[in-house]
All heavy atoms as TSV, in Angstrom:
chain	resi	resn	atom	element	x	y	z
A	1	MET	N	N	0.847	-1.168	0.000
A	1	MET	CA	C	0.000	0.000	0.000
A	1	MET	C	C	0.892	1.231	0.000
A	1	MET	O	O	1.925	1.270	0.650
A	1	MET	CB	C	-0.884	-0.028	1.239
A	1	MET	CG	C	-1.853	1.088	1.312
A	1	MET	SD	S	-2.959	0.798	2.712
A	1	MET	CE	C	-3.708	2.368	2.774
A	2	GLU	N	N	0.496	2.249	-0.713
A	2	GLU	CA	C	1.281	3.467	-0.791
A	2	GLU	C	C	0.429	4.651	-0.368
A	2	GLU	O	O	-0.725	4.770	-0.748
A	2	GLU	CB	C	1.782	3.657	-2.219
A	2	GLU	CG	C	2.789	4.760	-2.354
A	2	GLU	CD	C	3.357	4.810	-3.755
A	2	GLU	OE1	O	3.565	3.750	-4.351
A	2	GLU	OE2	O	3.555	5.923	-4.243
A	3	LEU	N	N	1.001	5.507	0.446
A	3	LEU	CA	C	0.281	6.670	0.938
A	3	LEU	C	C	1.241	7.845	0.932
A	3	LEU	O	O	2.258	7.813	1.608
A	3	LEU	CB	C	-0.235	6.394	2.353
A	3	LEU	CG	C	-1.029	7.492	3.031
A	3	LEU	CD1	C	-2.353	7.700	2.306
A	3	LEU	CD2	C	-1.292	7.118	4.475
A	4	PHE	N	N	0.940	8.850	0.147
A	4	PHE	CA	C	1.795	10.033	0.052
A	4	PHE	C	C	3.246	9.668	-0.251
A	4	PHE	O	O	4.177	10.243	0.290
A	4	PHE	CB	C	1.726	10.861	1.344
A	4	PHE	CG	C	0.346	11.303	1.688
A	4	PHE	CD1	C	-0.254	10.859	2.846
A	4	PHE	CD2	C	-0.364	12.159	0.856
A	4	PHE	CE1	C	-1.533	11.266	3.173
A	4	PHE	CE2	C	-1.642	12.570	1.170
A	4	PHE	CZ	C	-2.227	12.119	2.329
A	5	GLY	N	N	3.448	8.657	-1.101
A	5	GLY	CA	C	4.796	8.267	-1.473
A	5	GLY	C	C	5.479	7.330	-0.490
A	5	GLY	O	O	6.585	6.869	-0.738
A	6	PHE	N	N	4.868	7.052	0.639
A	6	PHE	CA	C	5.446	6.130	1.613
A	6	PHE	C	C	4.813	4.752	1.446
A	6	PHE	O	O	3.617	4.632	1.207
A	6	PHE	CB	C	5.193	6.608	3.044
A	6	PHE	CG	C	5.868	7.908	3.358
A	6	PHE	CD1	C	5.142	9.078	3.421
A	6	PHE	CD2	C	7.238	7.957	3.596
A	6	PHE	CE1	C	5.756	10.280	3.693
A	6	PHE	CE2	C	7.858	9.156	3.879
A	6	PHE	CZ	C	7.123	10.324	3.930
A	7	HIS	N	N	5.598	3.734	1.570
A	7	HIS	CA	C	5.081	2.367	1.474
A	7	HIS	C	C	4.798	1.857	2.885
A	7	HIS	O	O	5.657	1.922	3.755
A	7	HIS	CB	C	6.087	1.455	0.770
A	7	HIS	CG	C	6.336	1.873	-0.634
A	7	HIS	ND1	N	5.499	1.526	-1.664
A	7	HIS	CD2	C	7.301	2.645	-1.175
A	7	HIS	CE1	C	5.950	2.052	-2.790
A	7	HIS	NE2	N	7.046	2.736	-2.515
A	8	LEU	N	N	3.607	1.359	3.079
A	8	LEU	CA	C	3.209	0.849	4.390
A	8	LEU	C	C	3.164	-0.674	4.354
A	8	LEU	O	O	2.881	-1.273	3.326
A	8	LEU	CB	C	1.836	1.395	4.771
A	8	LEU	CG	C	1.729	2.917	4.819
A	8	LEU	CD1	C	0.297	3.325	5.110
A	8	LEU	CD2	C	2.666	3.487	5.866
A	9	ALA	N	N	3.408	-1.290	5.473
A	9	ALA	CA	C	3.375	-2.748	5.567
A	9	ALA	C	C	1.943	-3.254	5.521
A	9	ALA	O	O	1.029	-2.608	6.013
A	9	ALA	CB	C	4.034	-3.201	6.864
A	10	LYS	N	N	1.775	-4.414	4.910
A	10	LYS	CA	C	0.469	-5.065	4.899
A	10	LYS	C	C	0.229	-5.755	6.239
A	10	LYS	O	O	1.156	-6.129	6.934
A	10	LYS	CB	C	0.395	-6.104	3.787
A	10	LYS	CG	C	0.272	-5.521	2.424
A	10	LYS	CD	C	0.042	-6.635	1.437
A	10	LYS	CE	C	-0.254	-6.066	0.083
A	10	LYS	NZ	N	-0.676	-7.095	-0.858
A	11	LEU	N	N	-1.030	-5.941	6.548
A	11	LEU	CA	C	-1.437	-6.633	7.766
A	11	LEU	C	C	-1.872	-8.046	7.425
A	11	LEU	O	O	-2.330	-8.309	6.314
A	11	LEU	CB	C	-2.610	-5.898	8.416
A	11	LEU	CG	C	-2.386	-4.442	8.796
A	11	LEU	CD1	C	-3.699	-3.829	9.254
A	11	LEU	CD2	C	-1.332	-4.335	9.874
A	12	ASP	N	N	-1.754	-8.948	8.382
A	12	ASP	CA	C	-2.358	-10.261	8.224
A	12	ASP	C	C	-3.064	-10.606	9.528
A	12	ASP	O	O	-2.766	-10.060	10.577
A	12	ASP	CB	C	-1.340	-11.342	7.851
A	12	ASP	CG	C	-0.252	-11.522	8.878
A	12	ASP	OD1	O	-0.467	-12.243	9.869
A	12	ASP	OD2	O	0.820	-10.938	8.672
A	13	VAL	N	N	-4.034	-11.474	9.422
A	13	VAL	CA	C	-4.806	-11.926	10.583
A	13	VAL	C	C	-4.429	-13.369	10.832
A	13	VAL	O	O	-4.388	-14.181	9.904
A	13	VAL	CB	C	-6.326	-11.802	10.301
A	13	VAL	CG1	C	-7.135	-12.436	11.409
A	13	VAL	CG2	C	-6.704	-10.358	10.109
A	14	ARG	N	N	-4.148	-13.690	12.087
A	14	ARG	CA	C	-3.791	-15.057	12.460
A	14	ARG	C	C	-4.803	-15.580	13.476
A	14	ARG	O	O	-5.032	-14.954	14.496
A	14	ARG	CB	C	-2.385	-15.096	13.059
A	14	ARG	CG	C	-1.330	-14.703	12.068
A	14	ARG	CD	C	0.018	-14.514	12.734
A	14	ARG	NE	N	0.978	-14.007	11.786
A	14	ARG	CZ	C	1.881	-14.754	11.154
A	14	ARG	NH1	N	1.949	-16.039	11.401
A	14	ARG	NH2	N	2.695	-14.212	10.288
A	15	LEU	N	N	-5.385	-16.708	13.155
A	15	LEU	CA	C	-6.357	-17.350	14.033
A	15	LEU	C	C	-6.019	-18.828	14.169
A	15	LEU	O	O	-5.503	-19.442	13.237
A	15	LEU	CB	C	-7.769	-17.220	13.464
A	15	LEU	CG	C	-8.357	-15.819	13.370
A	15	LEU	CD1	C	-9.613	-15.839	12.528
A	15	LEU	CD2	C	-8.647	-15.293	14.751
A	16	HIS	N	N	-6.347	-19.386	15.302
A	16	HIS	CA	C	-6.214	-20.824	15.508
A	16	HIS	C	C	-7.447	-21.492	14.912
A	16	HIS	O	O	-8.545	-20.923	14.938
A	16	HIS	CB	C	-6.108	-21.110	17.011
A	16	HIS	CG	C	-5.689	-22.502	17.312
A	16	HIS	ND1	N	-6.584	-23.546	17.360
A	16	HIS	CD2	C	-4.464	-23.022	17.563
A	16	HIS	CE1	C	-5.928	-24.653	17.642
A	16	HIS	NE2	N	-4.638	-24.365	17.777
A	17	ALA	N	N	-7.296	-22.688	14.388
A	17	ALA	CA	C	-8.417	-23.401	13.769
A	17	ALA	C	C	-9.591	-23.546	14.732
A	17	ALA	O	O	-10.755	-23.474	14.314
A	17	ALA	CB	C	-7.963	-24.766	13.267
A	18	ASP	N	N	-9.316	-23.739	16.022
A	18	ASP	CA	C	-10.394	-23.856	17.011
A	18	ASP	C	C	-11.240	-22.587	17.052
A	18	ASP	O	O	-12.454	-22.647	17.230
A	18	ASP	CB	C	-9.837	-24.144	18.400
A	18	ASP	CG	C	-9.254	-25.547	18.517
A	18	ASP	OD1	O	-9.611	-26.418	17.693
A	18	ASP	OD2	O	-8.431	-25.760	19.427
A	19	GLU	N	N	-10.598	-21.426	16.909
A	19	GLU	CA	C	-11.338	-20.157	16.916
A	19	GLU	C	C	-12.244	-20.042	15.692
A	19	GLU	O	O	-13.363	-19.543	15.785
A	19	GLU	CB	C	-10.368	-18.980	16.937
A	19	GLU	CG	C	-9.563	-18.855	18.205
A	19	GLU	CD	C	-8.565	-17.732	18.116
A	19	GLU	OE1	O	-7.645	-17.818	17.288
A	19	GLU	OE2	O	-8.722	-16.762	18.884
A	20	VAL	N	N	-11.745	-20.514	14.553
A	20	VAL	CA	C	-12.544	-20.449	13.324
A	20	VAL	C	C	-13.717	-21.410	13.416
A	20	VAL	O	O	-14.835	-21.084	13.013
A	20	VAL	CB	C	-11.666	-20.753	12.088
A	20	VAL	CG1	C	-12.498	-20.788	10.829
A	20	VAL	CG2	C	-10.553	-19.720	11.969
A	21	ARG	N	N	-13.475	-22.600	13.957
A	21	ARG	CA	C	-14.546	-23.601	14.080
A	21	ARG	C	C	-15.647	-23.148	15.024
A	21	ARG	O	O	-16.823	-23.379	14.772
A	21	ARG	CB	C	-13.971	-24.923	14.591
A	21	ARG	CG	C	-13.268	-25.733	13.542
A	21	ARG	CD	C	-12.857	-27.079	14.099
A	21	ARG	NE	N	-11.504	-27.373	13.641
A	21	ARG	CZ	C	-10.483	-27.594	14.405
A	21	ARG	NH1	N	-10.607	-27.596	15.709
A	21	ARG	NH2	N	-9.297	-27.834	13.899
A	22	SER	N	N	-15.265	-22.527	16.130
A	22	SER	CA	C	-16.257	-22.183	17.150
A	22	SER	C	C	-17.054	-20.927	16.810
A	22	SER	O	O	-18.152	-20.735	17.310
A	22	SER	CB	C	-15.566	-21.977	18.501
A	22	SER	OG	O	-14.764	-20.812	18.474
A	23	LEU	N	N	-16.491	-20.063	15.977
A	23	LEU	CA	C	-17.123	-18.785	15.615
A	23	LEU	C	C	-17.654	-18.054	16.851
A	23	LEU	O	O	-18.812	-17.669	16.919
A	23	LEU	CB	C	-18.234	-18.982	14.594
A	23	LEU	CG	C	-17.788	-18.922	13.148
A	23	LEU	CD1	C	-18.967	-19.109	12.215
A	23	LEU	CD2	C	-17.043	-17.663	12.812
A	24	SER	N	N	-16.776	-17.873	17.801
A	24	SER	CA	C	-17.131	-17.144	19.018
A	24	SER	C	C	-17.400	-15.676	18.693
A	24	SER	O	O	-17.146	-15.213	17.576
A	24	SER	CB	C	-15.988	-17.245	20.033
A	24	SER	OG	O	-14.856	-16.547	19.555
A	25	GLU	N	N	-17.871	-14.956	19.677
A	25	GLU	CA	C	-18.137	-13.521	19.486
A	25	GLU	C	C	-16.846	-12.780	19.142
A	25	GLU	O	O	-16.841	-11.870	18.315
A	25	GLU	CB	C	-18.765	-12.938	20.758
A	25	GLU	CG	C	-19.426	-11.602	20.552
A	25	GLU	CD	C	-20.589	-11.658	19.560
A	25	GLU	OE1	O	-21.315	-12.664	19.513
A	25	GLU	OE2	O	-20.751	-10.676	18.804
A	26	ARG	N	N	-15.747	-13.203	19.759
A	26	ARG	CA	C	-14.456	-12.582	19.468
A	26	ARG	C	C	-14.069	-12.811	18.008
A	26	ARG	O	O	-13.618	-11.897	17.321
A	26	ARG	CB	C	-13.370	-13.154	20.383
A	26	ARG	CG	C	-11.998	-12.617	20.090
A	26	ARG	CD	C	-10.929	-13.354	20.921
A	26	ARG	NE	N	-9.606	-12.955	20.559
A	26	ARG	CZ	C	-8.914	-13.443	19.543
A	26	ARG	NH1	N	-9.424	-14.377	18.792
A	26	ARG	NH2	N	-7.698	-13.001	19.275
A	27	THR	N	N	-14.234	-14.050	17.526
A	27	THR	CA	C	-13.883	-14.371	16.145
A	27	THR	C	C	-14.759	-13.600	15.177
A	27	THR	O	O	-14.275	-13.084	14.161
A	27	THR	CB	C	-14.013	-15.890	15.900
A	27	THR	OG1	O	-13.204	-16.580	16.852
A	27	THR	CG2	C	-13.581	-16.255	14.507
A	28	ARG	N	N	-16.030	-13.487	15.474
A	28	ARG	CA	C	-16.926	-12.687	14.620
A	28	ARG	C	C	-16.469	-11.232	14.580
A	28	ARG	O	O	-16.507	-10.584	13.540
A	28	ARG	CB	C	-18.364	-12.783	15.110
A	28	ARG	CG	C	-18.988	-14.140	14.909
A	28	ARG	CD	C	-20.408	-14.164	15.498
A	28	ARG	NE	N	-20.890	-15.498	15.637
A	28	ARG	CZ	C	-21.575	-16.156	14.696
A	28	ARG	NH1	N	-21.839	-15.565	13.561
A	28	ARG	NH2	N	-21.988	-17.381	14.914
A	29	GLY	N	N	-16.006	-10.733	15.722
A	29	GLY	CA	C	-15.487	-9.370	15.787
A	29	GLY	C	C	-14.248	-9.190	14.930
A	29	GLY	O	O	-14.071	-8.155	14.273
A	30	VAL	N	N	-13.380	-10.216	14.921
A	30	VAL	CA	C	-12.175	-10.166	14.087
A	30	VAL	C	C	-12.568	-10.092	12.619
A	30	VAL	O	O	-12.054	-9.264	11.865
A	30	VAL	CB	C	-11.273	-11.391	14.346
A	30	VAL	CG1	C	-10.185	-11.502	13.290
A	30	VAL	CG2	C	-10.667	-11.331	15.732
A	31	PHE	N	N	-13.500	-10.944	12.201
A	31	PHE	CA	C	-13.911	-10.938	10.794
A	31	PHE	C	C	-14.650	-9.655	10.428
A	31	PHE	O	O	-14.535	-9.175	9.300
A	31	PHE	CB	C	-14.748	-12.172	10.460
A	31	PHE	CG	C	-13.920	-13.425	10.352
A	31	PHE	CD1	C	-14.248	-14.543	11.089
A	31	PHE	CD2	C	-12.814	-13.482	9.532
A	31	PHE	CE1	C	-13.485	-15.700	10.998
A	31	PHE	CE2	C	-12.042	-14.617	9.427
A	31	PHE	CZ	C	-12.383	-15.735	10.170
A	32	ASP	N	N	-15.371	-9.078	11.355
A	32	ASP	CA	C	-16.018	-7.791	11.099
A	32	ASP	C	C	-14.963	-6.704	10.904
A	32	ASP	O	O	-15.085	-5.867	9.998
A	32	ASP	CB	C	-16.956	-7.431	12.249
A	32	ASP	CG	C	-17.781	-6.209	11.942
A	32	ASP	OD1	O	-18.369	-6.146	10.833
A	32	ASP	OD2	O	-17.844	-5.308	12.803
A	33	ALA	N	N	-13.909	-6.731	11.705
A	33	ALA	CA	C	-12.817	-5.765	11.552
A	33	ALA	C	C	-12.103	-5.960	10.214
A	33	ALA	O	O	-11.732	-4.977	9.552
A	33	ALA	CB	C	-11.831	-5.902	12.704
A	34	VAL	N	N	-11.929	-7.212	9.790
A	34	VAL	CA	C	-11.327	-7.492	8.488
A	34	VAL	C	C	-12.187	-6.899	7.379
A	34	VAL	O	O	-11.687	-6.254	6.454
A	34	VAL	CB	C	-11.133	-9.012	8.278
A	34	VAL	CG1	C	-10.810	-9.329	6.827
A	34	VAL	CG2	C	-10.061	-9.550	9.204
A	35	ARG	N	N	-13.495	-7.100	7.480
A	35	ARG	CA	C	-14.413	-6.571	6.456
A	35	ARG	C	C	-14.302	-5.051	6.362
A	35	ARG	O	O	-14.203	-4.485	5.277
A	35	ARG	CB	C	-15.854	-6.978	6.771
A	35	ARG	CG	C	-16.873	-6.478	5.756
A	35	ARG	CD	C	-18.301	-6.766	6.195
A	35	ARG	NE	N	-18.608	-6.271	7.522
A	35	ARG	CZ	C	-18.868	-4.991	7.812
A	35	ARG	NH1	N	-18.832	-4.077	6.883
A	35	ARG	NH2	N	-19.152	-4.632	9.054
A	36	ARG	N	N	-14.285	-4.390	7.511
A	36	ARG	CA	C	-14.190	-2.921	7.521
A	36	ARG	C	C	-12.843	-2.441	6.982
A	36	ARG	O	O	-12.776	-1.463	6.246
A	36	ARG	CB	C	-14.416	-2.383	8.930
A	36	ARG	CG	C	-15.852	-2.484	9.398
A	36	ARG	CD	C	-16.091	-1.687	10.682
A	36	ARG	NE	N	-15.042	-1.836	11.679
A	36	ARG	CZ	C	-15.054	-2.725	12.670
A	36	ARG	NH1	N	-16.058	-3.554	12.789
A	36	ARG	NH2	N	-14.063	-2.769	13.538
A	37	THR	N	N	-11.782	-3.155	7.324
A	37	THR	CA	C	-10.445	-2.774	6.865
A	37	THR	C	C	-10.307	-2.930	5.363
A	37	THR	O	O	-9.672	-2.124	4.693
A	37	THR	CB	C	-9.366	-3.623	7.574
A	37	THR	OG1	O	-9.494	-3.426	8.974
A	37	THR	CG2	C	-7.975	-3.249	7.121
A	38	ARG	N	N	-10.934	-3.966	4.815
A	38	ARG	CA	C	-10.826	-4.217	3.375
A	38	ARG	C	C	-11.709	-3.315	2.531
A	38	ARG	O	O	-11.591	-3.291	1.319
A	38	ARG	CB	C	-11.131	-5.682	3.078
A	38	ARG	CG	C	-10.027	-6.595	3.594
A	38	ARG	CD	C	-10.128	-7.989	3.056
A	38	ARG	NE	N	-10.414	-8.084	1.646
A	38	ARG	CZ	C	-9.512	-7.972	0.660
A	38	ARG	NH1	N	-8.272	-7.745	0.951
A	38	ARG	NH2	N	-9.874	-8.097	-0.596
A	39	ALA	N	N	-12.570	-2.545	3.165
A	39	ALA	CA	C	-13.410	-1.609	2.405
A	39	ALA	C	C	-12.500	-0.565	1.746
A	39	ALA	O	O	-11.444	-0.235	2.281
A	39	ALA	CB	C	-14.407	-0.927	3.335
A	40	PRO	N	N	-12.888	-0.088	0.584
A	40	PRO	CA	C	-12.048	0.904	-0.095
A	40	PRO	C	C	-11.744	2.073	0.816
A	40	PRO	O	O	-12.616	2.501	1.561
A	40	PRO	CB	C	-12.910	1.341	-1.279
A	40	PRO	CG	C	-13.835	0.190	-1.508
A	40	PRO	CD	C	-14.085	-0.405	-0.158
A	41	PRO	N	N	-10.566	2.574	0.811
A	41	PRO	CA	C	-9.427	2.239	-0.059
A	41	PRO	C	C	-8.460	1.236	0.545
A	41	PRO	O	O	-7.343	1.106	0.085
A	41	PRO	CB	C	-8.737	3.591	-0.219
A	41	PRO	CG	C	-8.925	4.232	1.113
A	41	PRO	CD	C	-10.282	3.770	1.604
A	42	GLY	N	N	-8.862	0.459	1.548
A	42	GLY	CA	C	-7.916	-0.394	2.266
A	42	GLY	C	C	-7.821	-1.831	1.813
A	42	GLY	O	O	-7.187	-2.634	2.492
A	43	ALA	N	N	-8.419	-2.191	0.685
A	43	ALA	CA	C	-8.454	-3.596	0.272
A	43	ALA	C	C	-7.073	-4.221	0.147
A	43	ALA	O	O	-6.896	-5.397	0.433
A	43	ALA	CB	C	-9.207	-3.735	-1.045
A	44	ARG	N	N	-6.089	-3.440	-0.248
A	44	ARG	CA	C	-4.740	-3.998	-0.402
A	44	ARG	C	C	-3.974	-4.041	0.913
A	44	ARG	O	O	-2.916	-4.639	0.996
A	44	ARG	CB	C	-3.962	-3.183	-1.434
A	44	ARG	CG	C	-4.522	-3.362	-2.829
A	44	ARG	CD	C	-3.797	-2.614	-3.896
A	44	ARG	NE	N	-2.597	-1.919	-3.472
A	44	ARG	CZ	C	-2.069	-0.916	-4.126
A	44	ARG	NH1	N	-2.638	-0.459	-5.208
A	44	ARG	NH2	N	-0.962	-0.330	-3.690
A	45	ALA	N	N	-4.503	-3.412	1.949
A	45	ALA	CA	C	-3.797	-3.347	3.233
A	45	ALA	C	C	-3.894	-4.644	4.023
A	45	ALA	O	O	-3.052	-4.936	4.845
A	45	ALA	CB	C	-4.346	-2.203	4.080
A	46	LEU	N	N	-4.928	-5.432	3.774
A	46	LEU	CA	C	-5.127	-6.683	4.516
A	46	LEU	C	C	-5.656	-7.717	3.542
A	46	LEU	O	O	-6.792	-7.628	3.103
A	46	LEU	CB	C	-6.120	-6.460	5.661
A	46	LEU	CG	C	-6.175	-7.532	6.731
A	46	LEU	CD1	C	-6.812	-6.983	7.975
A	46	LEU	CD2	C	-6.809	-8.788	6.287
A	47	ASP	N	N	-4.820	-8.673	3.184
A	47	ASP	CA	C	-5.271	-9.667	2.212
A	47	ASP	C	C	-4.909	-11.099	2.602
A	47	ASP	O	O	-5.036	-12.002	1.811
A	47	ASP	CB	C	-4.738	-9.349	0.817
A	47	ASP	CG	C	-3.216	-9.362	0.731
A	47	ASP	OD1	O	-2.561	-9.657	1.747
A	47	ASP	OD2	O	-2.680	-9.073	-0.354
A	48	THR	N	N	-4.471	-11.305	3.860
A	48	THR	CA	C	-4.052	-12.634	4.279
A	48	THR	C	C	-4.670	-13.004	5.626
A	48	THR	O	O	-4.588	-12.231	6.573
A	48	THR	CB	C	-2.518	-12.702	4.412
A	48	THR	OG1	O	-1.928	-12.303	3.180
A	48	THR	CG2	C	-2.053	-14.097	4.757
A	49	VAL	N	N	-5.301	-14.170	5.662
A	49	VAL	CA	C	-5.765	-14.748	6.924
A	49	VAL	C	C	-5.031	-16.072	7.086
A	49	VAL	O	O	-5.094	-16.940	6.221
A	49	VAL	CB	C	-7.293	-14.981	6.932
A	49	VAL	CG1	C	-7.722	-15.690	8.205
A	49	VAL	CG2	C	-8.031	-13.673	6.777
A	50	ILE	N	N	-4.309	-16.211	8.187
A	50	ILE	CA	C	-3.541	-17.418	8.463
A	50	ILE	C	C	-4.281	-18.214	9.533
A	50	ILE	O	O	-4.605	-17.685	10.587
A	50	ILE	CB	C	-2.126	-17.061	8.945
A	50	ILE	CG1	C	-1.393	-16.280	7.851
A	50	ILE	CG2	C	-1.356	-18.308	9.353
A	50	ILE	CD1	C	-0.127	-15.614	8.312
A	51	VAL	N	N	-4.556	-19.477	9.234
A	51	VAL	CA	C	-5.241	-20.346	10.185
A	51	VAL	C	C	-4.246	-21.416	10.632
A	51	VAL	O	O	-3.822	-22.245	9.831
A	51	VAL	CB	C	-6.498	-20.992	9.555
A	51	VAL	CG1	C	-7.224	-21.846	10.586
A	51	VAL	CG2	C	-7.417	-19.941	8.979
A	52	SER	N	N	-3.875	-21.369	11.902
A	52	SER	CA	C	-2.906	-22.339	12.418
A	52	SER	C	C	-3.619	-23.577	12.956
A	52	SER	O	O	-4.802	-23.549	13.254
A	52	SER	CB	C	-2.061	-21.710	13.522
A	52	SER	OG	O	-2.868	-21.330	14.605
A	53	ALA	N	N	-2.877	-24.656	13.059
A	53	ALA	CA	C	-3.363	-25.934	13.597
A	53	ALA	C	C	-4.526	-26.509	12.790
A	53	ALA	O	O	-5.433	-27.129	13.344
A	53	ALA	CB	C	-3.738	-25.798	15.067
A	54	THR	N	N	-4.494	-26.315	11.486
A	54	THR	CA	C	-5.551	-26.888	10.647
A	54	THR	C	C	-5.374	-28.398	10.576
A	54	THR	O	O	-4.260	-28.918	10.599
A	54	THR	CB	C	-5.525	-26.297	9.224
A	54	THR	OG1	O	-4.259	-26.567	8.635
A	54	THR	CG2	C	-5.786	-24.807	9.230
A	55	GLN	N	N	-6.497	-29.097	10.501
A	55	GLN	CA	C	-6.465	-30.553	10.408
A	55	GLN	C	C	-7.221	-31.060	9.191
A	55	GLN	O	O	-6.909	-32.118	8.661
A	55	GLN	CB	C	-7.052	-31.168	11.680
A	55	GLN	CG	C	-6.240	-30.837	12.902
A	55	GLN	CD	C	-6.863	-31.383	14.162
A	55	GLN	OE1	O	-7.899	-32.044	14.141
A	55	GLN	NE2	N	-6.230	-31.112	15.293
A	56	VAL	N	N	-8.212	-30.308	8.779
A	56	VAL	CA	C	-9.023	-30.699	7.625
A	56	VAL	C	C	-9.230	-29.462	6.752
A	56	VAL	O	O	-9.120	-28.328	7.228
A	56	VAL	CB	C	-10.388	-31.290	8.060
A	56	VAL	CG1	C	-10.206	-32.612	8.790
A	56	VAL	CG2	C	-11.143	-30.315	8.930
A	57	PRO	N	N	-9.539	-29.648	5.467
A	57	PRO	CA	C	-9.732	-28.495	4.581
A	57	PRO	C	C	-10.791	-27.512	5.074
A	57	PRO	O	O	-10.683	-26.305	4.865
A	57	PRO	CB	C	-10.162	-29.135	3.255
A	57	PRO	CG	C	-9.584	-30.505	3.289
A	57	PRO	CD	C	-9.626	-30.915	4.735
A	58	GLN	N	N	-11.799	-28.000	5.781
A	58	GLN	CA	C	-12.869	-27.135	6.272
A	58	GLN	C	C	-12.351	-26.067	7.237
A	58	GLN	O	O	-12.958	-25.001	7.367
A	58	GLN	CB	C	-13.979	-27.952	6.939
A	58	GLN	CG	C	-14.814	-28.755	5.970
A	58	GLN	CD	C	-14.121	-30.033	5.508
A	58	GLN	OE1	O	-13.053	-30.413	5.979
A	58	GLN	NE2	N	-14.734	-30.714	4.547
A	59	ASP	N	N	-11.241	-26.342	7.916
A	59	ASP	CA	C	-10.660	-25.348	8.822
A	59	ASP	C	C	-10.270	-24.083	8.065
A	59	ASP	O	O	-10.394	-22.984	8.585
A	59	ASP	CB	C	-9.435	-25.913	9.544
A	59	ASP	CG	C	-9.785	-27.002	10.536
A	59	ASP	OD1	O	-10.959	-27.090	10.945
A	59	ASP	OD2	O	-8.868	-27.751	10.915
A	60	VAL	N	N	-9.790	-24.237	6.867
A	60	VAL	CA	C	-9.401	-23.088	6.042
A	60	VAL	C	C	-10.611	-22.536	5.302
A	60	VAL	O	O	-10.796	-21.316	5.231
A	60	VAL	CB	C	-8.287	-23.481	5.057
A	60	VAL	CG1	C	-7.934	-22.318	4.138
A	60	VAL	CG2	C	-7.052	-23.952	5.802
A	61	LEU	N	N	-11.438	-23.403	4.769
A	61	LEU	CA	C	-12.598	-22.958	3.986
A	61	LEU	C	C	-13.599	-22.192	4.849
A	61	LEU	O	O	-14.331	-21.342	4.337
A	61	LEU	CB	C	-13.272	-24.155	3.321
A	61	LEU	CG	C	-12.412	-24.861	2.253
A	61	LEU	CD1	C	-13.119	-26.119	1.762
A	61	LEU	CD2	C	-12.113	-23.922	1.118
A	62	ALA	N	N	-13.638	-22.447	6.148
A	62	ALA	CA	C	-14.566	-21.749	7.045
A	62	ALA	C	C	-14.303	-20.249	7.052
A	62	ALA	O	O	-15.214	-19.461	7.272
A	62	ALA	CB	C	-14.466	-22.316	8.456
A	63	VAL	N	N	-13.080	-19.853	6.797
A	63	VAL	CA	C	-12.741	-18.430	6.743
A	63	VAL	C	C	-13.509	-17.743	5.614
A	63	VAL	O	O	-13.919	-16.599	5.738
A	63	VAL	CB	C	-11.212	-18.237	6.576
A	63	VAL	CG1	C	-10.852	-16.786	6.329
A	63	VAL	CG2	C	-10.490	-18.779	7.788
A	64	LEU	N	N	-13.723	-18.442	4.522
A	64	LEU	CA	C	-14.425	-17.862	3.379
A	64	LEU	C	C	-15.916	-17.651	3.673
A	64	LEU	O	O	-16.544	-16.790	3.072
A	64	LEU	CB	C	-14.255	-18.732	2.145
A	64	LEU	CG	C	-12.817	-18.901	1.658
A	64	LEU	CD1	C	-12.773	-19.897	0.511
A	64	LEU	CD2	C	-12.222	-17.565	1.271
A	65	ASP	N	N	-16.454	-18.464	4.576
A	65	ASP	CA	C	-17.871	-18.317	4.920
A	65	ASP	C	C	-18.062	-17.071	5.744
A	65	ASP	O	O	-18.999	-16.374	5.703
A	65	ASP	CB	C	-18.383	-19.524	5.707
A	65	ASP	CG	C	-18.534	-20.739	4.811
A	65	ASP	OD1	O	-18.663	-20.578	3.596
A	65	ASP	OD2	O	-18.511	-21.854	5.365
């Protein structure tokens, strides 16, 4: 991302697979913050969600839901 000629670092979100599976209020809040951050003009500022301790493909695919 570039702002006034300065390059800024991108952000990433890291969640444990258990957090994604449970969809707790905290996890919903994280995804709501991601949605707001990705709204224009910030779409390029946050484009990675890392899910640790995945065991099955659904652990990663749940992020898309």
